[in-house]
Biopython code that builds the backbone (N, CA, C, O; Angstrom):
import numpy as np
from Bio.PDB.StructureBuilder import StructureBuilder

atoms = [
    (1, "UNK", "N", (160.558, 62.237, -105.148)),
    (1, "UNK", "CA", (160.641, 63.091, -103.990)),
    (1, "UNK", "C", (159.384, 62.884, -103.143)),
    (1, "UNK", "O", (158.276, 62.919, -103.677)),
    (2, "UNK", "N", (159.533, 62.675, -101.869)),
    (2, "UNK", "CA", (158.400, 62.431, -100.990)),
    (2, "UNK", "C", (157.801, 63.744, -100.518)),
    (2, "UNK", "O", (158.344, 64.818, -100.777)),
    (3, "UNK", "N", (156.675, 63.646, -99.824)),
    (3, "UNK", "CA", (156.018, 64.832, -99.283)),
    (3, "UNK", "C", (156.950, 65.559, -98.322)),
    (3, "UNK", "O", (157.012, 66.788, -98.334)),
    (4, "UNK", "N", (157.674, 64.817, -97.490)),
    (4, "UNK", "CA", (158.599, 65.437, -96.541)),
    (4, "UNK", "C", (159.700, 66.193, -97.281)),
    (4, "UNK", "O", (160.104, 67.275, -96.856)),
    (5, "UNK", "N", (160.188, 65.625, -98.389)),
    (5, "UNK", "CA", (161.214, 66.303, -99.181)),
    (5, "UNK", "C", (160.701, 67.638, -99.712)),
    (5, "UNK", "O", (161.426, 68.633, -99.715)),
    (6, "UNK", "N", (159.449, 67.652, -100.161)),
    (6, "UNK", "CA", (158.853, 68.896, -100.649)),
    (6, "UNK", "C", (158.786, 69.935, -99.545)),
    (6, "UNK", "O", (159.051, 71.114, -99.783)),
    (7, "UNK", "N", (158.437, 69.511, -98.351)),
    (7, "UNK", "CA", (158.342, 70.428, -97.217)),
    (7, "UNK", "C", (159.693, 71.049, -96.916)),
    (7, "UNK", "O", (159.774, 72.243, -96.629)),
    (8, "UNK", "N", (160.761, 70.253, -96.978)),
    (8, "UNK", "CA", (162.107, 70.772, -96.723)),
    (8, "UNK", "C", (162.420, 71.890, -97.705)),
    (8, "UNK", "O", (162.888, 72.956, -97.306)),
    (9, "UNK", "N", (162.169, 71.655, -98.972)),
    (9, "UNK", "CA", (162.470, 72.675, -99.974)),
    (9, "UNK", "C", (161.540, 73.876, -99.849)),
    (9, "UNK", "O", (161.947, 75.005, -100.122)),
    (10, "UNK", "N", (160.292, 73.643, -99.438)),
    (10, "UNK", "CA", (159.388, 74.759, -99.198)),
    (10, "UNK", "C", (159.941, 75.643, -98.080)),
    (10, "UNK", "O", (159.870, 76.868, -98.180)),
    (11, "UNK", "N", (160.482, 75.055, -97.031)),
    (11, "UNK", "CA", (161.068, 75.838, -95.951)),
    (11, "UNK", "C", (162.255, 76.653, -96.451)),
    (11, "UNK", "O", (162.409, 77.820, -96.091)),
    (12, "UNK", "N", (163.087, 76.038, -97.277)),
    (12, "UNK", "CA", (164.218, 76.778, -97.831)),
    (12, "UNK", "C", (163.744, 77.951, -98.688)),
    (12, "UNK", "O", (164.324, 79.036, -98.640)),
    (13, "UNK", "N", (162.698, 77.732, -99.466)),
    (13, "UNK", "CA", (162.163, 78.808, -100.298)),
    (13, "UNK", "C", (161.631, 79.959, -99.452)),
    (13, "UNK", "O", (161.765, 81.125, -99.823)),
    (14, "UNK", "N", (161.029, 79.625, -98.318)),
    (14, "UNK", "CA", (160.459, 80.655, -97.454)),
    (14, "UNK", "C", (161.533, 81.580, -96.891)),
    (14, "UNK", "O", (161.293, 82.778, -96.742)),
    (15, "UNK", "N", (162.708, 81.047, -96.577)),
    (15, "UNK", "CA", (163.766, 81.912, -96.058)),
    (15, "UNK", "C", (164.597, 82.508, -97.189)),
    (15, "UNK", "O", (165.517, 83.291, -96.956)),
    (16, "UNK", "N", (164.259, 82.124, -98.416)),
    (16, "UNK", "CA", (164.885, 82.676, -99.614)),
    (16, "UNK", "C", (166.400, 82.481, -99.639)),
    (16, "UNK", "O", (167.135, 83.362, -100.086)),
    (17, "UNK", "N", (166.857, 81.350, -99.170)),
    (17, "UNK", "CA", (168.278, 81.034, -99.258)),
    (17, "UNK", "C", (168.459, 79.534, -99.073)),
    (17, "UNK", "O", (167.519, 78.830, -98.705)),
    (18, "UNK", "N", (169.659, 79.053, -99.328)),
    (18, "UNK", "CA", (169.968, 77.636, -99.156)),
    (18, "UNK", "C", (170.862, 77.477, -97.937)),
    (18, "UNK", "O", (170.920, 78.358, -97.079)),
    (19, "UNK", "N", (171.553, 76.359, -97.865)),
    (19, "UNK", "CA", (172.323, 76.061, -96.660)),
    (19, "UNK", "C", (173.476, 77.024, -96.407)),
    (19, "UNK", "O", (174.068, 76.988, -95.329)),
    (20, "UNK", "N", (173.809, 77.872, -97.353)),
    (20, "UNK", "CA", (174.879, 78.835, -97.130)),
    (20, "UNK", "C", (174.372, 80.114, -96.459)),
    (20, "UNK", "O", (175.174, 80.971, -96.088)),
    (21, "UNK", "N", (173.085, 80.249, -96.303)),
    (21, "UNK", "CA", (172.487, 81.419, -95.656)),
    (21, "UNK", "C", (172.955, 81.490, -94.202)),
    (21, "UNK", "O", (172.874, 80.505, -93.468)),
    (22, "UNK", "N", (173.441, 82.650, -93.795)),
    (22, "UNK", "CA", (173.983, 82.803, -92.442)),
    (22, "UNK", "C", (172.949, 82.506, -91.363)),
    (22, "UNK", "O", (173.278, 81.887, -90.350)),
    (23, "UNK", "N", (171.709, 82.937, -91.562)),
    (23, "UNK", "CA", (170.671, 82.704, -90.560)),
    (23, "UNK", "C", (170.383, 81.209, -90.412)),
    (23, "UNK", "O", (170.264, 80.702, -89.297)),
    (24, "UNK", "N", (170.274, 80.517, -91.528)),
    (24, "UNK", "CA", (170.004, 79.074, -91.482)),
    (24, "UNK", "C", (171.184, 78.342, -90.841)),
    (24, "UNK", "O", (170.994, 77.450, -90.014)),
    (25, "UNK", "N", (172.383, 78.720, -91.223)),
    (25, "UNK", "CA", (173.583, 78.095, -90.663)),
    (25, "UNK", "C", (173.647, 78.319, -89.152)),
    (25, "UNK", "O", (173.934, 77.389, -88.398)),
    (26, "UNK", "N", (173.382, 79.537, -88.714)),
    (26, "UNK", "CA", (173.410, 79.842, -87.277)),
    (26, "UNK", "C", (172.348, 79.045, -86.528)),
    (26, "UNK", "O", (172.611, 78.542, -85.436)),
    (27, "UNK", "N", (171.168, 78.927, -87.095)),
    (27, "UNK", "CA", (170.109, 78.147, -86.445)),
    (27, "UNK", "C", (170.469, 76.659, -86.395)),
    (27, "UNK", "O", (170.203, 75.990, -85.397)),
    (28, "UNK", "N", (171.064, 76.149, -87.454)),
    (28, "UNK", "CA", (171.483, 74.746, -87.463)),
    (28, "UNK", "C", (172.545, 74.492, -86.392)),
    (28, "UNK", "O", (172.523, 73.459, -85.722)),
    (29, "UNK", "N", (173.459, 75.422, -86.236)),
    (29, "UNK", "CA", (174.490, 75.279, -85.206)),
    (29, "UNK", "C", (173.870, 75.306, -83.817)),
    (29, "UNK", "O", (174.287, 74.556, -82.934)),
    (30, "UNK", "N", (172.876, 76.165, -83.619)),
    (30, "UNK", "CA", (172.176, 76.209, -82.333)),
    (30, "UNK", "C", (171.436, 74.900, -82.075)),
    (30, "UNK", "O", (171.528, 74.338, -80.983)),
    (31, "UNK", "N", (170.713, 74.418, -83.062)),
    (31, "UNK", "CA", (169.990, 73.149, -82.910)),
    (31, "UNK", "C", (170.961, 72.024, -82.594)),
    (31, "UNK", "O", (170.662, 71.165, -81.765)),
    (32, "UNK", "N", (172.105, 72.018, -83.235)),
    (32, "UNK", "CA", (173.111, 70.989, -82.986)),
    (32, "UNK", "C", (173.580, 71.032, -81.531)),
    (32, "UNK", "O", (173.721, 69.988, -80.894)),
    (33, "UNK", "N", (173.818, 72.222, -81.008)),
    (33, "UNK", "CA", (174.228, 72.351, -79.606)),
    (33, "UNK", "C", (173.107, 71.926, -78.664)),
    (33, "UNK", "O", (173.365, 71.290, -77.642)),
    (34, "UNK", "N", (171.879, 72.268, -78.995)),
    (34, "UNK", "CA", (170.738, 71.858, -78.173)),
    (34, "UNK", "C", (170.585, 70.337, -78.163)),
    (34, "UNK", "O", (170.264, 69.746, -77.132)),
    (35, "UNK", "N", (170.816, 69.711, -79.314)),
    (35, "UNK", "CA", (170.752, 68.244, -79.378)),
    (35, "UNK", "C", (171.822, 67.602, -78.508)),
    (35, "UNK", "O", (171.570, 66.586, -77.860)),
    (36, "UNK", "N", (172.995, 68.179, -78.490)),
    (36, "UNK", "CA", (174.060, 67.659, -77.627)),
    (36, "UNK", "C", (173.650, 67.765, -76.164)),
    (36, "UNK", "O", (173.928, 66.864, -75.373)),
    (37, "UNK", "N", (172.986, 68.867, -75.800)),
    (37, "UNK", "CA", (172.484, 69.007, -74.434)),
    (37, "UNK", "C", (171.430, 67.950, -74.132)),
    (37, "UNK", "O", (171.443, 67.348, -73.059)),
    (38, "UNK", "N", (170.519, 67.722, -75.071)),
    (38, "UNK", "CA", (169.487, 66.702, -74.891)),
    (38, "UNK", "C", (170.127, 65.334, -74.712)),
    (38, "UNK", "O", (169.729, 64.577, -73.827)),
    (39, "UNK", "N", (171.108, 65.009, -75.534)),
    (39, "UNK", "CA", (171.790, 63.722, -75.410)),
    (39, "UNK", "C", (172.442, 63.582, -74.037)),
    (39, "UNK", "O", (172.319, 62.542, -73.390)),
    (40, "UNK", "N", (173.127, 64.618, -73.602)),
    (40, "UNK", "CA", (173.783, 64.572, -72.291)),
    (40, "UNK", "C", (172.749, 64.376, -71.182)),
    (40, "UNK", "O", (172.951, 63.554, -70.287)),
    (41, "UNK", "N", (171.653, 65.117, -71.233)),
    (41, "UNK", "CA", (170.625, 65.007, -70.197)),
    (41, "UNK", "C", (169.946, 63.632, -70.222)),
    (41, "UNK", "O", (169.623, 63.078, -69.171)),
    (42, "UNK", "N", (169.734, 63.090, -71.410)),
    (42, "UNK", "CA", (169.160, 61.744, -71.488)),
    (42, "UNK", "C", (170.099, 60.717, -70.862)),
    (42, "UNK", "O", (169.658, 59.839, -70.121)),
    (43, "UNK", "N", (171.381, 60.827, -71.158)),
    (43, "UNK", "CA", (172.346, 59.886, -70.583)),
    (43, "UNK", "C", (172.385, 60.022, -69.059)),
    (43, "UNK", "O", (172.466, 59.017, -68.352)),
    (44, "UNK", "N", (172.330, 61.232, -68.560)),
    (44, "UNK", "CA", (172.305, 61.448, -67.114)),
    (44, "UNK", "C", (171.047, 60.853, -66.499)),
    (44, "UNK", "O", (171.104, 60.240, -65.433)),
    (45, "UNK", "N", (169.919, 61.029, -67.164)),
    (45, "UNK", "CA", (168.657, 60.482, -66.674)),
    (45, "UNK", "C", (168.701, 58.956, -66.629)),
    (45, "UNK", "O", (168.304, 58.347, -65.635)),
    (46, "UNK", "N", (169.178, 58.349, -67.696)),
    (46, "UNK", "CA", (169.270, 56.889, -67.755)),
    (46, "UNK", "C", (170.208, 56.387, -66.663)),
    (46, "UNK", "O", (169.887, 55.438, -65.948)),
    (47, "UNK", "N", (171.352, 57.021, -66.538)),
    (47, "UNK", "CA", (172.331, 56.619, -65.535)),
    (47, "UNK", "C", (171.767, 56.756, -64.118)),
    (47, "UNK", "O", (171.970, 55.884, -63.274)),
    (48, "UNK", "N", (171.066, 57.847, -63.870)),
    (48, "UNK", "CA", (170.477, 58.068, -62.548)),
    (48, "UNK", "C", (169.390, 57.043, -62.267)),
    (48, "UNK", "O", (169.289, 56.544, -61.146)),
    (49, "UNK", "N", (168.582, 56.721, -63.259)),
    (49, "UNK", "CA", (167.561, 55.684, -63.081)),
    (49, "UNK", "C", (168.223, 54.350, -62.733)),
    (49, "UNK", "O", (167.764, 53.622, -61.853)),
    (50, "UNK", "N", (169.304, 54.051, -63.439)),
    (50, "UNK", "CA", (169.999, 52.794, -63.145)),
    (50, "UNK", "C", (170.506, 52.800, -61.699)),
    (50, "UNK", "O", (170.306, 51.834, -60.963)),
    (51, "UNK", "N", (171.159, 53.884, -61.301)),
    (51, "UNK", "CA", (171.684, 53.968, -59.938)),
    (51, "UNK", "C", (170.558, 53.859, -58.911)),
    (51, "UNK", "O", (170.703, 53.174, -57.899)),
    (52, "UNK", "N", (169.451, 54.525, -59.168)),
    (52, "UNK", "CA", (168.299, 54.442, -58.272)),
    (52, "UNK", "C", (167.789, 53.004, -58.180)),
    (52, "UNK", "O", (167.422, 52.540, -57.101)),
    (53, "UNK", "N", (167.768, 52.317, -59.292)),
    (53, "UNK", "CA", (167.260, 50.936, -59.301)),
    (53, "UNK", "C", (168.108, 50.016, -58.422)),
    (53, "UNK", "O", (167.626, 48.988, -57.945)),
    (54, "UNK", "N", (169.348, 50.383, -58.214)),
    (54, "UNK", "CA", (170.238, 49.571, -57.380)),
    (54, "UNK", "C", (169.913, 49.715, -55.892)),
    (54, "UNK", "O", (170.359, 48.905, -55.079)),
    (55, "UNK", "N", (169.152, 50.722, -55.540)),
    (55, "UNK", "CA", (168.803, 50.972, -54.143)),
    (55, "UNK", "C", (167.348, 50.616, -53.832)),
    (55, "UNK", "O", (166.841, 50.945, -52.759)),
    (56, "UNK", "N", (166.691, 49.954, -54.756)),
    (56, "UNK", "CA", (165.295, 49.532, -54.577)),
    (56, "UNK", "C", (165.264, 48.032, -54.309)),
    (56, "UNK", "O", (166.247, 47.321, -54.518)),
    (57, "UNK", "N", (164.103, 47.573, -53.839)),
    (57, "UNK", "CA", (163.981, 46.123, -53.704)),
    (57, "UNK", "C", (164.071, 45.509, -55.096)),
    (57, "UNK", "O", (163.891, 46.201, -56.098)),
    (58, "UNK", "N", (164.343, 44.236, -55.157)),
    (58, "UNK", "CA", (164.657, 43.577, -56.431)),
    (58, "UNK", "C", (163.568, 43.753, -57.488)),
    (58, "UNK", "O", (163.871, 44.055, -58.642)),
    (59, "UNK", "N", (162.303, 43.568, -57.103)),
    (59, "UNK", "CA", (161.215, 43.671, -58.083)),
    (59, "UNK", "C", (161.066, 45.084, -58.632)),
    (59, "UNK", "O", (160.946, 45.271, -59.843)),
    (60, "UNK", "N", (161.075, 46.079, -57.747)),
    (60, "UNK", "CA", (160.932, 47.453, -58.202)),
    (60, "UNK", "C", (162.159, 47.911, -58.996)),
    (60, "UNK", "O", (162.032, 48.649, -59.973)),
    (61, "UNK", "N", (163.325, 47.478, -58.579)),
    (61, "UNK", "CA", (164.543, 47.819, -59.309)),
    (61, "UNK", "C", (164.533, 47.243, -60.711)),
    (61, "UNK", "O", (164.915, 47.916, -61.669)),
    (62, "UNK", "N", (164.099, 46.006, -60.830)),
    (62, "UNK", "CA", (164.011, 45.368, -62.144)),
    (62, "UNK", "C", (162.978, 46.072, -63.020)),
    (62, "UNK", "O", (163.197, 46.258, -64.217)),
    (63, "UNK", "N", (161.860, 46.462, -62.426)),
    (63, "UNK", "CA", (160.823, 47.178, -63.169)),
    (63, "UNK", "C", (161.356, 48.520, -63.690)),
    (63, "UNK", "O", (161.117, 48.880, -64.842)),
    (64, "UNK", "N", (162.073, 49.249, -62.843)),
    (64, "UNK", "CA", (162.648, 50.525, -63.281)),
    (64, "UNK", "C", (163.672, 50.314, -64.393)),
    (64, "UNK", "O", (163.695, 51.069, -65.365)),
    (65, "UNK", "N", (164.511, 49.300, -64.260)),
    (65, "UNK", "CA", (165.499, 49.038, -65.307)),
    (65, "UNK", "C", (164.842, 48.613, -66.615)),
    (65, "UNK", "O", (165.349, 48.932, -67.691)),
    (66, "UNK", "N", (163.719, 47.896, -66.538)),
    (66, "UNK", "CA", (163.045, 47.475, -67.773)),
    (66, "UNK", "C", (162.399, 48.666, -68.488)),
    (66, "UNK", "O", (162.203, 48.627, -69.703)),
    (67, "UNK", "N", (162.070, 49.715, -67.743)),
    (67, "UNK", "CA", (161.464, 50.921, -68.328)),
    (67, "UNK", "C", (162.443, 52.090, -68.381)),
    (67, "UNK", "O", (162.028, 53.247, -68.458)),
    (68, "UNK", "N", (163.722, 51.795, -68.341)),
    (68, "UNK", "CA", (164.742, 52.831, -68.172)),
    (68, "UNK", "C", (164.756, 53.864, -69.294)),
    (68, "UNK", "O", (165.207, 54.990, -69.085)),
    (69, "UNK", "N", (164.271, 53.503, -70.473)),
    (69, "UNK", "CA", (164.280, 54.427, -71.612)),
    (69, "UNK", "C", (162.934, 55.126, -71.818)),
    (69, "UNK", "O", (162.771, 55.886, -72.772)),
    (70, "UNK", "N", (161.976, 54.875, -70.936)),
    (70, "UNK", "CA", (160.650, 55.473, -71.086)),
    (70, "UNK", "C", (160.663, 56.956, -70.739)),
    (70, "UNK", "O", (161.390, 57.396, -69.849)),
    (71, "UNK", "N", (159.851, 57.706, -71.451)),
    (71, "UNK", "CA", (159.603, 59.119, -71.161)),
    (71, "UNK", "C", (160.850, 59.991, -71.181)),
    (71, "UNK", "O", (160.964, 60.935, -70.400)),
    (72, "UNK", "N", (161.771, 59.680, -72.059)),
    (72, "UNK", "CA", (162.899, 60.576, -72.277)),
    (72, "UNK", "C", (162.437, 61.656, -73.248)),
    (72, "UNK", "O", (161.247, 61.744, -73.550)),
    (73, "UNK", "N", (163.350, 62.466, -73.734)),
    (73, "UNK", "CA", (162.975, 63.539, -74.659)),
    (73, "UNK", "C", (162.270, 62.994, -75.882)),
    (73, "UNK", "O", (162.581, 61.905, -76.365)),
    (74, "UNK", "N", (161.319, 63.765, -76.374)),
    (74, "UNK", "CA", (160.615, 63.327, -77.585)),
    (74, "UNK", "C", (161.520, 63.487, -78.790)),
    (74, "UNK", "O", (162.512, 64.215, -78.746)),
    (75, "UNK", "N", (161.174, 62.811, -79.853)),
    (75, "UNK", "CA", (161.939, 62.879, -81.089)),
    (75, "UNK", "C", (161.188, 63.740, -82.094)),
    (75, "UNK", "O", (159.965, 63.867, -82.029)),
    (76, "UNK", "N", (161.925, 64.324, -83.013)),
    (76, "UNK", "CA", (161.363, 65.305, -83.929)),
    (76, "UNK", "C", (161.432, 64.848, -85.380)),
    (76, "UNK", "O", (161.478, 65.677, -86.288)),
    (77, "UNK", "N", (161.440, 63.546, -85.603)),
    (77, "UNK", "CA", (161.589, 62.994, -86.950)),
    (77, "UNK", "C", (160.627, 63.609, -87.961)),
    (77, "UNK", "O", (161.005, 63.849, -89.108)),
    (78, "UNK", "N", (159.412, 63.860, -87.557)),
    (78, "UNK", "CA", (158.379, 64.306, -88.488)),
    (78, "UNK", "C", (158.343, 65.822, -88.658)),
    (78, "UNK", "O", (157.541, 66.328, -89.443)),
    (79, "UNK", "N", (159.167, 66.535, -87.965)),
    (79, "UNK", "CA", (159.186, 67.990, -88.081)),
    (79, "UNK", "C", (159.935, 68.407, -89.344)),
    (79, "UNK", "O", (161.091, 68.029, -89.529)),
    (80, "UNK", "N", (159.294, 69.173, -90.205)),
    (80, "UNK", "CA", (159.987, 69.644, -91.405)),
    (80, "UNK", "C", (161.249, 70.449, -91.064)),
    (80, "UNK", "O", (162.254, 70.348, -91.768)),
    (81, "UNK", "N", (161.204, 71.233, -90.009)),
    (81, "UNK", "CA", (162.383, 72.015, -89.615)),
    (81, "UNK", "C", (163.516, 71.089, -89.174)),
    (81, "UNK", "O", (164.680, 71.332, -89.491)),
    (82, "UNK", "N", (163.174, 70.027, -88.444)),
    (82, "UNK", "CA", (164.203, 69.074, -88.009)),
    (82, "UNK", "C", (164.776, 68.329, -89.208)),
    (82, "UNK", "O", (165.979, 68.075, -89.270)),
    (83, "UNK", "N", (163.926, 67.984, -90.148)),
    (83, "UNK", "CA", (164.395, 67.316, -91.355)),
    (83, "UNK", "C", (165.334, 68.223, -92.145)),
    (83, "UNK", "O", (166.339, 67.766, -92.687)),
    (84, "UNK", "N", (165.004, 69.494, -92.205)),
    (84, "UNK", "CA", (165.879, 70.449, -92.877)),
    (84, "UNK", "C", (167.223, 70.530, -92.157)),
    (84, "UNK", "O", (168.275, 70.528, -92.796)),
    (85, "UNK", "N", (167.187, 70.599, -90.839)),
    (85, "UNK", "CA", (168.413, 70.623, -90.043)),
    (85, "UNK", "C", (169.286, 69.409, -90.319)),
    (85, "UNK", "O", (170.484, 69.550, -90.564)),
    (86, "UNK", "N", (168.694, 68.209, -90.280)),
    (86, "UNK", "CA", (169.494, 66.998, -90.504)),
    (86, "UNK", "C", (170.042, 66.948, -91.924)),
    (86, "UNK", "O", (171.146, 66.449, -92.144)),
    (87, "UNK", "N", (169.286, 67.456, -92.885)),
    (87, "UNK", "CA", (169.783, 67.503, -94.270)),
    (87, "UNK", "C", (171.004, 68.416, -94.376)),
    (87, "UNK", "O", (171.998, 68.064, -95.012)),
    (88, "UNK", "N", (170.922, 69.580, -93.755)),
    (88, "UNK", "CA", (172.006, 70.555, -93.864)),
    (88, "UNK", "C", (173.229, 70.127, -93.064)),
    (88, "UNK", "O", (174.352, 70.183, -93.565)),
    (89, "UNK", "N", (173.016, 69.703, -91.827)),
    (89, "UNK", "CA", (174.131, 69.405, -90.935)),
    (89, "UNK", "C", (174.715, 68.001, -91.134)),
    (89, "UNK", "O", (175.926, 67.811, -91.018)),
    (90, "UNK", "N", (173.863, 67.028, -91.430)),
    (90, "UNK", "CA", (174.297, 65.627, -91.408)),
    (90, "UNK", "C", (173.895, 64.838, -92.650)),
    (90, "UNK", "O", (173.801, 63.612, -92.593)),
    (91, "UNK", "N", (173.662, 65.503, -93.748)),
    (91, "UNK", "CA", (173.262, 64.832, -94.989)),
    (91, "UNK", "C", (172.094, 63.879, -94.775)),
    (91, "UNK", "O", (172.054, 62.799, -95.365)),
    (92, "UNK", "N", (171.154, 64.272, -93.941)),
    (92, "UNK", "CA", (169.950, 63.478, -93.704)),
    (92, "UNK", "C", (170.035, 62.524, -92.528)),
    (92, "UNK", "O", (169.026, 61.934, -92.140)),
    (93, "UNK", "N", (171.220, 62.359, -91.952)),
    (93, "UNK", "CA", (171.353, 61.483, -90.787)),
    (93, "UNK", "C", (170.812, 62.149, -89.532)),
    (93, "UNK", "O", (170.847, 63.373, -89.407)),
    (94, "UNK", "N", (170.317, 61.349, -88.614)),
    (94, "UNK", "CA", (169.764, 61.880, -87.372)),
    (94, "UNK", "C", (170.759, 61.639, -86.236)),
    (94, "UNK", "O", (171.032, 60.486, -85.900)),
    (95, "UNK", "N", (171.307, 62.705, -85.637)),
    (95, "UNK", "CA", (172.302, 62.528, -84.574)),
    (95, "UNK", "C", (171.769, 61.780, -83.355)),
    (95, "UNK", "O", (172.547, 61.227, -82.578)),
    (96, "UNK", "N", (170.451, 61.761, -83.185)),
    (96, "UNK", "CA", (169.882, 61.007, -82.065)),
    (96, "UNK", "C", (169.909, 59.508, -82.345)),
    (96, "UNK", "O", (169.647, 58.707, -81.448)),
    (97, "UNK", "N", (170.220, 59.126, -83.567)),
    (97, "UNK", "CA", (170.293, 57.715, -83.944)),
    (97, "UNK", "C", (171.708, 57.304, -84.350)),
    (97, "UNK", "O", (171.911, 56.183, -84.816)),
    (98, "UNK", "N", (172.678, 58.181, -84.181)),
    (98, "UNK", "CA", (174.043, 57.841, -84.549)),
    (98, "UNK", "C", (174.576, 56.761, -83.615)),
    (98, "UNK", "O", (174.243, 56.713, -82.431)),
    (99, "UNK", "N", (175.402, 55.909, -84.174)),
    (99, "UNK", "CA", (175.934, 54.745, -83.455)),
    (99, "UNK", "C", (176.639, 55.129, -82.161)),
    (99, "UNK", "O", (176.430, 54.475, -81.139)),
    (100, "UNK", "N", (177.463, 56.163, -82.173)),
    (100, "UNK", "CA", (178.207, 56.517, -80.964)),
    (100, "UNK", "C", (177.271, 56.922, -79.823)),
    (100, "UNK", "O", (177.541, 56.611, -78.664)),
    (101, "UNK", "N", (176.178, 57.611, -80.141)),
    (101, "UNK", "CA", (175.220, 57.971, -79.094)),
    (101, "UNK", "C", (174.482, 56.734, -78.593)),
    (101, "UNK", "O", (174.294, 56.579, -77.386)),
    (102, "UNK", "N", (174.066, 55.861, -79.488)),
    (102, "UNK", "CA", (173.326, 54.663, -79.076)),
    (102, "UNK", "C", (174.198, 53.729, -78.237)),
    (102, "UNK", "O", (173.689, 53.040, -77.353)),
    (103, "UNK", "N", (175.496, 53.697, -78.501)),
    (103, "UNK", "CA", (176.413, 52.905, -77.670)),
    (103, "UNK", "C", (176.442, 53.477, -76.261)),
    (103, "UNK", "O", (176.418, 52.722, -75.289)),
    (104, "UNK", "N", (176.494, 54.789, -76.138)),
    (104, "UNK", "CA", (176.474, 55.426, -74.823)),
    (104, "UNK", "C", (175.165, 55.135, -74.088)),
    (104, "UNK", "O", (175.164, 54.918, -72.877)),
    (105, "UNK", "N", (174.059, 55.130, -74.819)),
    (105, "UNK", "CA", (172.762, 54.809, -74.214)),
    (105, "UNK", "C", (172.777, 53.382, -73.674)),
    (105, "UNK", "O", (172.337, 53.138, -72.550)),
    (106, "UNK", "N", (173.277, 52.445, -74.465)),
    (106, "UNK", "CA", (173.352, 51.044, -74.004)),
    (106, "UNK", "C", (174.210, 50.924, -72.746)),
    (106, "UNK", "O", (173.858, 50.197, -71.817)),
    (107, "UNK", "N", (175.331, 51.637, -72.718)),
    (107, "UNK", "CA", (176.204, 51.607, -71.540)),
    (107, "UNK", "C", (175.504, 52.202, -70.327)),
    (107, "UNK", "O", (175.604, 51.667, -69.222)),
    (108, "UNK", "N", (174.800, 53.307, -70.530)),
    (108, "UNK", "CA", (174.086, 53.942, -69.416)),
    (108, "UNK", "C", (173.011, 53.009, -68.857)),
    (108, "UNK", "O", (172.770, 52.995, -67.650)),
    (109, "UNK", "N", (172.370, 52.237, -69.719)),
    (109, "UNK", "CA", (171.347, 51.284, -69.274)),
    (109, "UNK", "C", (171.931, 50.195, -68.383)),
    (109, "UNK", "O", (171.219, 49.593, -67.580)),
    (110, "UNK", "N", (173.216, 49.948, -68.527)),
    (110, "UNK", "CA", (173.901, 48.925, -67.734)),
    (110, "UNK", "C", (174.664, 49.536, -66.557)),
    (110, "UNK", "O", (175.370, 48.827, -65.839)),
    (111, "UNK", "N", (174.524, 50.845, -66.359)),
    (111, "UNK", "CA", (175.233, 51.504, -65.273)),
    (111, "UNK", "C", (176.689, 51.783, -65.587)),
    (111, "UNK", "O", (177.483, 51.998, -64.671)),
    (112, "UNK", "N", (177.058, 51.785, -66.851)),
    (112, "UNK", "CA", (178.452, 51.979, -67.258)),
    (112, "UNK", "C", (178.709, 53.375, -67.801)),
    (112, "UNK", "O", (179.728, 53.601, -68.452)),
    (113, "UNK", "N", (177.824, 54.300, -67.551)),
    (113, "UNK", "CA", (178.026, 55.665, -68.050)),
    (113, "UNK", "C", (178.354, 56.571, -66.876)),
    (113, "UNK", "O", (177.699, 56.483, -65.837)),
    (114, "UNK", "N", (179.346, 57.435, -67.010)),
    (114, "UNK", "CA", (179.658, 58.379, -65.911)),
    (114, "UNK", "C", (178.453, 59.244, -65.593)),
    (114, "UNK", "O", (177.735, 59.690, -66.489)),
    (115, "UNK", "N", (178.251, 59.464, -64.358)),
    (115, "UNK", "CA", (177.142, 60.274, -63.901)),
    (115, "UNK", "C", (177.640, 61.241, -62.859)),
    (115, "UNK", "O", (178.804, 61.164, -62.464)),
    (116, "UNK", "N", (176.818, 62.135, -62.405)),
    (116, "UNK", "CA", (177.237, 63.147, -61.439)),
    (116, "UNK", "C", (177.484, 62.587, -60.053)),
    (116, "UNK", "O", (178.064, 63.284, -59.221)),
    (117, "UNK", "N", (177.074, 61.365, -59.766)),
    (117, "UNK", "CA", (177.245, 60.791, -58.429)),
    (117, "UNK", "C", (178.589, 60.171, -58.226)),
    (117, "UNK", "O", (178.872, 59.649, -57.147)),
]
sb = StructureBuilder()
sb.init_structure("model")
sb.init_model(0)
sb.init_chain("A")
sb.init_seg("    ")
for serial, (resi, resn, name, xyz) in enumerate(atoms, 1):
    if name == "N":
        sb.init_residue(resn, " ", resi, " ")
    sb.init_atom(name, np.array(xyz, "f"), 0.0, 1.0, " ", f" {name:<3s}", serial, name[0])
structure = sb.get_structure()
């Protein structure tokens, strides 16, 4: 068991319940909805950057497209609370790294993602 694993169990001990605890379950559901919002906003940001790059001169447009993934939402891999969430909701998988989301990110980088425009 790694140090991070110990932290996850320490958090569970602090709330005095496991994944069946209503409070933990409700918080995990909230975090899951917030992550979906973050994913949607990131895709919109990437798509908008791509669209903007199409209206710039060639050099600046290329520069924006090369940095299209810069300064998006931060990731929470090292957060014990986030690790607990991923353990409970996704058996340790990170929804920000799931294949279906990454495919959408790749499409948005190419201007193939629906956007508000």
